[in-house]
N, CA, C and O atoms as a CHARMM CRD file, in Angstrom:
* protein
*
  228
    1    1 MET  N      0.00800  12.40400 -15.34100 PROA 1      0.00000
    2    1 MET  CA    -1.07700  12.03000 -14.45600 PROA 1      0.00000
    3    1 MET  C     -0.86500  10.63100 -13.88000 PROA 1      0.00000
    4    1 MET  O     -1.18500  10.38800 -12.71700 PROA 1      0.00000
    5    2 MET  N     -0.33000   9.71400 -14.67900 PROA 2      0.00000
    6    2 MET  CA    -0.07700   8.36000 -14.18900 PROA 2      0.00000
    7    2 MET  C      1.01100   8.35700 -13.11900 PROA 2      0.00000
    8    2 MET  O      0.96600   7.53900 -12.20000 PROA 2      0.00000
    9    3 GLU  N      1.98300   9.25400 -13.22400 PROA 3      0.00000
   10    3 GLU  CA     3.04600   9.30800 -12.22700 PROA 3      0.00000
   11    3 GLU  C      2.48400   9.70200 -10.87100 PROA 3      0.00000
   12    3 GLU  O      2.88600   9.15000  -9.84600 PROA 3      0.00000
   13    4 LEU  N      1.55700  10.65300 -10.85900 PROA 4      0.00000
   14    4 LEU  CA     0.92900  11.06600  -9.60300 PROA 4      0.00000
   15    4 LEU  C      0.12800   9.90600  -9.01300 PROA 4      0.00000
   16    4 LEU  O      0.15200   9.68000  -7.80300 PROA 4      0.00000
   17    5 HSD  N     -0.56500   9.19000  -9.85600 PROA 5      0.00000
   18    5 HSD  CA    -1.34000   8.04500  -9.39600 PROA 5      0.00000
   19    5 HSD  C     -0.42800   6.98500  -8.80100 PROA 5      0.00000
   20    5 HSD  O     -0.73100   6.43100  -7.74400 PROA 5      0.00000
   21    6 ASP  N      0.66900   6.69900  -9.45500 PROA 6      0.00000
   22    6 ASP  CA     1.61300   5.69800  -8.94600 PROA 6      0.00000
   23    6 ASP  C      2.21200   6.12100  -7.60800 PROA 6      0.00000
   24    6 ASP  O      2.39600   5.29800  -6.71100 PROA 6      0.00000
   25    7 ILE  N      2.51100   7.40000  -7.48400 PROA 7      0.00000
   26    7 ILE  CA     3.06800   7.90700  -6.22000 PROA 7      0.00000
   27    7 ILE  C      2.03700   7.76700  -5.10600 PROA 7      0.00000
   28    7 ILE  O      2.37200   7.31400  -4.01100 PROA 7      0.00000
   29    8 LEU  N      0.78700   8.14800  -5.36700 PROA 8      0.00000
   30    8 LEU  CA    -0.25800   8.05500  -4.35500 PROA 8      0.00000
   31    8 LEU  C     -0.55000   6.60600  -3.97100 PROA 8      0.00000
   32    8 LEU  O     -0.79000   6.31400  -2.80000 PROA 8      0.00000
   33    9 VAL  N     -0.53100   5.71000  -4.93100 PROA 9      0.00000
   34    9 VAL  CA    -0.75700   4.29300  -4.63000 PROA 9      0.00000
   35    9 VAL  C      0.37900   3.76000  -3.76900 PROA 9      0.00000
   36    9 VAL  O      0.12700   3.04000  -2.80300 PROA 9      0.00000
   37   10 GLY  N      1.60200   4.09000  -4.08900 PROA 10     0.00000
   38   10 GLY  CA     2.74400   3.64300  -3.29900 PROA 10     0.00000
   39   10 GLY  C      2.70800   4.17900  -1.87900 PROA 10     0.00000
   40   10 GLY  O      3.00000   3.45200  -0.93000 PROA 10     0.00000
   41   11 MET  N      2.35000   5.45800  -1.72900 PROA 11     0.00000
   42   11 MET  CA     2.26400   6.04500  -0.39500 PROA 11     0.00000
   43   11 MET  C      1.14600   5.39900   0.41500 PROA 11     0.00000
   44   11 MET  O      1.32400   5.12100   1.60100 PROA 11     0.00000
   45   12 SER  N      0.00400   5.15900  -0.20600 PROA 12     0.00000
   46   12 SER  CA    -1.11600   4.58600   0.53400 PROA 12     0.00000
   47   12 SER  C     -0.81800   3.14600   0.95100 PROA 12     0.00000
   48   12 SER  O     -1.24600   2.71100   2.02000 PROA 12     0.00000
   49   13 LYS  N     -0.09900   2.41600   0.12900 PROA 13     0.00000
   50   13 LYS  CA     0.27400   1.05700   0.51300 PROA 13     0.00000
   51   13 LYS  C      1.23100   1.07000   1.69400 PROA 13     0.00000
   52   13 LYS  O      1.06600   0.28000   2.62400 PROA 13     0.00000
   53   14 SER  N      2.21300   1.93900   1.68000 PROA 14     0.00000
   54   14 SER  CA     3.18400   2.00200   2.76700 PROA 14     0.00000
   55   14 SER  C      2.55400   2.53600   4.04700 PROA 14     0.00000
   56   14 SER  O      2.72100   1.94800   5.11500 PROA 14     0.00000
   57   15 LEU  N      1.83900   3.64000   3.94400 PROA 15     0.00000
   58   15 LEU  CA     1.24300   4.22900   5.13300 PROA 15     0.00000
   59   15 LEU  C      0.11300   3.35800   5.67500 PROA 15     0.00000
   60   15 LEU  O     -0.09900   3.30400   6.88600 PROA 15     0.00000
   61   16 GLY  N     -0.60200   2.68600   4.80500 PROA 16     0.00000
   62   16 GLY  CA    -1.65500   1.78400   5.26200 PROA 16     0.00000
   63   16 GLY  C     -1.08500   0.62900   6.06200 PROA 16     0.00000
   64   16 GLY  O     -1.67400   0.20700   7.05700 PROA 16     0.00000
   65   17 LEU  N      0.04700   0.12300   5.63500 PROA 17     0.00000
   66   17 LEU  CA     0.70400  -0.95200   6.37800 PROA 17     0.00000
   67   17 LEU  C      1.09100  -0.48300   7.76900 PROA 17     0.00000
   68   17 LEU  O      0.81100  -1.17000   8.75200 PROA 17     0.00000
   69   18 PHE  N      1.73100   0.68100   7.87000 PROA 18     0.00000
   70   18 PHE  CA     2.13500   1.19900   9.17200 PROA 18     0.00000
   71   18 PHE  C      0.93100   1.54700  10.04300 PROA 18     0.00000
   72   18 PHE  O      0.97500   1.38000  11.26200 PROA 18     0.00000
   73   19 TYR  N     -0.13800   2.02700   9.42100 PROA 19     0.00000
   74   19 TYR  CA    -1.36800   2.33300  10.15400 PROA 19     0.00000
   75   19 TYR  C     -1.93900   1.06300  10.77200 PROA 19     0.00000
   76   19 TYR  O     -2.30800   1.07200  11.94600 PROA 19     0.00000
   77   20 LEU  N     -2.02200  -0.02300  10.01800 PROA 20     0.00000
   78   20 LEU  CA    -2.56900  -1.26600  10.53500 PROA 20     0.00000
   79   20 LEU  C     -1.68200  -1.88100  11.61300 PROA 20     0.00000
   80   20 LEU  O     -2.18700  -2.46000  12.57400 PROA 20     0.00000
   81   21 ILE  N     -0.37200  -1.76000  11.46000 PROA 21     0.00000
   82   21 ILE  CA     0.54200  -2.26300  12.48700 PROA 21     0.00000
   83   21 ILE  C      0.35700  -1.47300  13.78700 PROA 21     0.00000
   84   21 ILE  O      0.29400  -2.06200  14.86600 PROA 21     0.00000
   85   22 ALA  N      0.27000  -0.15300  13.68800 PROA 22     0.00000
   86   22 ALA  CA     0.08300   0.68600  14.87300 PROA 22     0.00000
   87   22 ALA  C     -1.27100   0.41100  15.52600 PROA 22     0.00000
   88   22 ALA  O     -1.36700   0.37700  16.75300 PROA 22     0.00000
   89   23 LEU  N     -2.30100   0.21600  14.73400 PROA 23     0.00000
   90   23 LEU  CA    -3.62100  -0.09300  15.26300 PROA 23     0.00000
   91   23 LEU  C     -3.60800  -1.43100  15.99100 PROA 23     0.00000
   92   23 LEU  O     -4.20200  -1.55200  17.06200 PROA 23     0.00000
   93   24 SER  N     -2.94900  -2.42900  15.43300 PROA 24     0.00000
   94   24 SER  CA    -2.85700  -3.74300  16.07000 PROA 24     0.00000
   95   24 SER  C     -2.10300  -3.66800  17.39700 PROA 24     0.00000
   96   24 SER  O     -2.51400  -4.27900  18.38300 PROA 24     0.00000
   97   25 ILE  N     -1.01700  -2.92800  17.41700 PROA 25     0.00000
   98   25 ILE  CA    -0.25700  -2.76400  18.65800 PROA 25     0.00000
   99   25 ILE  C     -1.10400  -2.05100  19.70200 PROA 25     0.00000
  100   25 ILE  O     -1.07200  -2.40900  20.88000 PROA 25     0.00000
  101   26 GLY  N     -1.85600  -1.05200  19.27900 PROA 26     0.00000
  102   26 GLY  CA    -2.73600  -0.32800  20.20200 PROA 26     0.00000
  103   26 GLY  C     -3.81000  -1.21600  20.80300 PROA 26     0.00000
  104   26 GLY  O     -4.10300  -1.11200  21.99400 PROA 26     0.00000
  105   27 VAL  N     -4.39600  -2.08300  20.00300 PROA 27     0.00000
  106   27 VAL  CA    -5.42600  -2.99200  20.50400 PROA 27     0.00000
  107   27 VAL  C     -4.83100  -3.97900  21.50100 PROA 27     0.00000
  108   27 VAL  O     -5.44500  -4.25900  22.53000 PROA 27     0.00000
  109   28 VAL  N     -3.66000  -4.50200  21.21600 PROA 28     0.00000
  110   28 VAL  CA    -3.02500  -5.46400  22.12400 PROA 28     0.00000
  111   28 VAL  C     -2.64500  -4.77800  23.43800 PROA 28     0.00000
  112   28 VAL  O     -2.83700  -5.35200  24.51000 PROA 28     0.00000
  113   29 VAL  N     -2.11700  -3.57500  23.36700 PROA 29     0.00000
  114   29 VAL  CA    -1.75600  -2.84100  24.58400 PROA 29     0.00000
  115   29 VAL  C     -3.00300  -2.56000  25.41000 PROA 29     0.00000
  116   29 VAL  O     -2.97400  -2.70300  26.63200 PROA 29     0.00000
  117   30 TYR  N     -4.09300  -2.16400  24.77100 PROA 30     0.00000
  118   30 TYR  CA    -5.34800  -1.90000  25.49000 PROA 30     0.00000
  119   30 TYR  C     -5.87200  -3.16700  26.15800 PROA 30     0.00000
  120   30 TYR  O     -6.33900  -3.12000  27.29600 PROA 30     0.00000
  121   31 ALA  N     -5.79800  -4.28500  25.46600 PROA 31     0.00000
  122   31 ALA  CA    -6.33000  -5.53100  26.00300 PROA 31     0.00000
  123   31 ALA  C     -5.52000  -6.02900  27.20000 PROA 31     0.00000
  124   31 ALA  O     -6.08900  -6.61600  28.12000 PROA 31     0.00000
  125   32 TYR  N     -4.22500  -5.81100  27.20700 PROA 32     0.00000
  126   32 TYR  CA    -3.37700  -6.31100  28.28200 PROA 32     0.00000
  127   32 TYR  C     -3.00600  -5.24900  29.30900 PROA 32     0.00000
  128   32 TYR  O     -2.18300  -5.51500  30.18500 PROA 32     0.00000
  129   33 TRP  N     -3.58800  -4.05200  29.22800 PROA 33     0.00000
  130   33 TRP  CA    -3.28900  -2.99200  30.18500 PROA 33     0.00000
  131   33 TRP  C     -3.82800  -3.39800  31.55800 PROA 33     0.00000
  132   33 TRP  O     -4.99600  -3.77200  31.66400 PROA 33     0.00000
  133   34 PRO  N     -3.00700  -3.33400  32.61200 PROA 34     0.00000
  134   34 PRO  CA    -3.43600  -3.82000  33.92700 PROA 34     0.00000
  135   34 PRO  C     -4.68400  -3.10800  34.47100 PROA 34     0.00000
  136   34 PRO  O     -5.45300  -3.71900  35.21400 PROA 34     0.00000
  137   35 GLY  N     -4.89500  -1.87900  34.13200 PROA 35     0.00000
  138   35 GLY  CA    -6.05300  -1.14400  34.63500 PROA 35     0.00000
  139   35 GLY  C     -7.38000  -1.63100  34.07800 PROA 35     0.00000
  140   35 GLY  O     -8.42900  -1.33800  34.65000 PROA 35     0.00000
  141   36 ASN  N     -7.35700  -2.36000  32.98400 PROA 36     0.00000
  142   36 ASN  CA    -8.58700  -2.84900  32.37100 PROA 36     0.00000
  143   36 ASN  C     -9.00200  -4.21900  32.88600 PROA 36     0.00000
  144   36 ASN  O    -10.03800  -4.74200  32.47700 PROA 36     0.00000
  145   37 ARG  N     -8.21900  -4.80200  33.76800 PROA 37     0.00000
  146   37 ARG  CA    -8.49000  -6.15600  34.24400 PROA 37     0.00000
  147   37 ARG  C     -9.85800  -6.25200  34.92200 PROA 37     0.00000
  148   37 ARG  O    -10.60800  -7.19300  34.66100 PROA 37     0.00000
  149   38 LYS  N    -10.19200  -5.28400  35.79500 PROA 38     0.00000
  150   38 LYS  CA   -11.47800  -5.33400  36.49300 PROA 38     0.00000
  151   38 LYS  C    -12.63900  -5.24200  35.50600 PROA 38     0.00000
  152   38 LYS  O    -13.63400  -5.95300  35.64600 PROA 38     0.00000
  153   39 ARG  N    -12.51300  -4.37900  34.52100 PROA 39     0.00000
  154   39 ARG  CA   -13.58000  -4.20700  33.53000 PROA 39     0.00000
  155   39 ARG  C    -13.78800  -5.49600  32.73100 PROA 39     0.00000
  156   39 ARG  O    -14.92900  -5.89600  32.50000 PROA 39     0.00000
  157   40 PHE  N    -12.71900  -6.14000  32.31100 PROA 40     0.00000
  158   40 PHE  CA   -12.84000  -7.35900  31.52300 PROA 40     0.00000
  159   40 PHE  C    -13.34700  -8.52300  32.36800 PROA 40     0.00000
  160   40 PHE  O    -14.12800  -9.34300  31.88600 PROA 40     0.00000
  161   41 ASN  N    -12.90800  -8.60200  33.62600 PROA 41     0.00000
  162   41 ASN  CA   -13.39100  -9.67400  34.49400 PROA 41     0.00000
  163   41 ASN  C    -14.87500  -9.52200  34.77900 PROA 41     0.00000
  164   41 ASN  O    -15.60500 -10.51300  34.77200 PROA 41     0.00000
  165   42 SER  N    -15.33800  -8.30100  35.02900 PROA 42     0.00000
  166   42 SER  CA   -16.76700  -8.11900  35.28900 PROA 42     0.00000
  167   42 SER  C    -17.58300  -8.40700  34.03700 PROA 42     0.00000
  168   42 SER  O    -18.69100  -8.93200  34.14400 PROA 42     0.00000
  169   43 ALA  N    -17.08000  -8.08500  32.87600 PROA 43     0.00000
  170   43 ALA  CA   -17.78500  -8.40400  31.63200 PROA 43     0.00000
  171   43 ALA  C    -17.85500  -9.90800  31.42400 PROA 43     0.00000
  172   43 ALA  O    -18.86900 -10.41900  30.94800 PROA 43     0.00000
  173   44 ALA  N    -16.79900 -10.61700  31.77300 PROA 44     0.00000
  174   44 ALA  CA   -16.79600 -12.06800  31.62200 PROA 44     0.00000
  175   44 ALA  C    -17.78100 -12.71700  32.59200 PROA 44     0.00000
  176   44 ALA  O    -18.42000 -13.71300  32.25400 PROA 44     0.00000
  177   45 GLU  N    -17.90300 -12.16000  33.78500 PROA 45     0.00000
  178   45 GLU  CA   -18.83200 -12.71900  34.76300 PROA 45     0.00000
  179   45 GLU  C    -20.28500 -12.41900  34.39700 PROA 45     0.00000
  180   45 GLU  O    -21.17300 -13.20300  34.73200 PROA 45     0.00000
  181   46 GLN  N    -20.53700 -11.33200  33.73400 PROA 46     0.00000
  182   46 GLN  CA   -21.90500 -10.97100  33.36700 PROA 46     0.00000
  183   46 GLN  C    -22.44000 -11.83200  32.23700 PROA 46     0.00000
  184   46 GLN  O    -23.65400 -11.97100  32.09200 PROA 46     0.00000
  185   47 VAL  N    -21.57400 -12.40300  31.45000 PROA 47     0.00000
  186   47 VAL  CA   -22.02100 -13.22000  30.32700 PROA 47     0.00000
  187   47 VAL  C    -22.75300 -14.45400  30.82800 PROA 47     0.00000
  188   47 VAL  O    -23.83700 -14.77700  30.34300 PROA 47     0.00000
  189   48 VAL  N    -22.17200 -15.13200  31.78100 PROA 48     0.00000
  190   48 VAL  CA   -22.78100 -16.33400  32.34800 PROA 48     0.00000
  191   48 VAL  C    -22.85200 -16.15200  33.85900 PROA 48     0.00000
  192   48 VAL  O    -21.83700 -16.22200  34.55100 PROA 48     0.00000
  193   49 ALA  N    -24.05300 -15.91900  34.36000 PROA 49     0.00000
  194   49 ALA  CA   -24.22300 -15.79900  35.80300 PROA 49     0.00000
  195   49 ALA  C    -24.23800 -17.19800  36.41800 PROA 49     0.00000
  196   49 ALA  O    -24.45300 -18.19000  35.72100 PROA 49     0.00000
  197   50 GLU  N    -24.01100 -17.26500  37.70500 PROA 50     0.00000
  198   50 GLU  CA   -23.95200 -18.56100  38.37100 PROA 50     0.00000
  199   50 GLU  C    -25.30900 -19.26700  38.27200 PROA 50     0.00000
  200   50 GLU  O    -26.34500 -18.67300  38.57000 PROA 50     0.00000
  201   51 GLY  N    -25.29600 -20.52100  37.85800 PROA 51     0.00000
  202   51 GLY  CA   -26.51500 -21.28800  37.71400 PROA 51     0.00000
  203   51 GLY  C    -27.14400 -21.18200  36.34500 PROA 51     0.00000
  204   51 GLY  O    -28.14300 -21.85400  36.08600 PROA 51     0.00000
  205   52 GLU  N    -26.61600 -20.38600  35.47700 PROA 52     0.00000
  206   52 GLU  CA   -27.18400 -20.21300  34.13600 PROA 52     0.00000
  207   52 GLU  C    -26.28700 -20.82600  33.07100 PROA 52     0.00000
  208   52 GLU  O    -26.21000 -20.31100  31.95600 PROA 52     0.00000
  209   53 ASP  N    -25.61900 -21.90300  33.39700 PROA 53     0.00000
  210   53 ASP  CA   -24.68400 -22.48800  32.44800 PROA 53     0.00000
  211   53 ASP  C    -25.30800 -23.59300  31.59900 PROA 53     0.00000
  212   53 ASP  O    -24.58900 -24.39800  31.00600 PROA 53     0.00000
  213   54 LYS  N    -26.64200 -23.63800  31.53600 PROA 54     0.00000
  214   54 LYS  CA   -27.33800 -24.62400  30.70900 PROA 54     0.00000
  215   54 LYS  C    -27.76800 -23.98600  29.39700 PROA 54     0.00000
  216   54 LYS  O    -28.00400 -22.77800  29.35600 PROA 54     0.00000
  217   55 PRO  N    -27.87400 -24.75300  28.33900 PROA 55     0.00000
  218   55 PRO  CA   -28.32200 -24.18600  27.06300 PROA 55     0.00000
  219   55 PRO  C    -29.78100 -23.74000  27.12800 PROA 55     0.00000
  220   55 PRO  O    -30.55800 -24.24400  27.93900 PROA 55     0.00000
  221   56 CYS  N    -30.13400 -22.81400  26.28800 PROA 56     0.00000
  222   56 CYS  CA   -31.50700 -22.32300  26.21900 PROA 56     0.00000
  223   56 CYS  C    -32.40800 -23.41700  25.66500 PROA 56     0.00000
  224   56 CYS  O    -31.98000 -24.19600  24.81400 PROA 56     0.00000
  225   57 PRO  N    -33.66600 -23.48600  26.14200 PROA 57     0.00000
  226   57 PRO  CA   -34.58600 -24.51800  25.60900 PROA 57     0.00000
  227   57 PRO  C    -34.98200 -24.26900  24.18600 PROA 57     0.00000
  228   57 PRO  O    -35.74500 -25.04700  23.61200 PROA 57     0.00000
């Protein structure tokens, strides 16, 4: 039973590492994809509209 546990722990550590690397690459590709530029620019402009750059009272 311990051998099965050790095998499963080893597999989950290896596959988890590759899963996180693939997820990170996917997020970076999504963020820098040229088609998303308009969406990100409009979101950035909506955060602070012109004339609203003062702190809240």
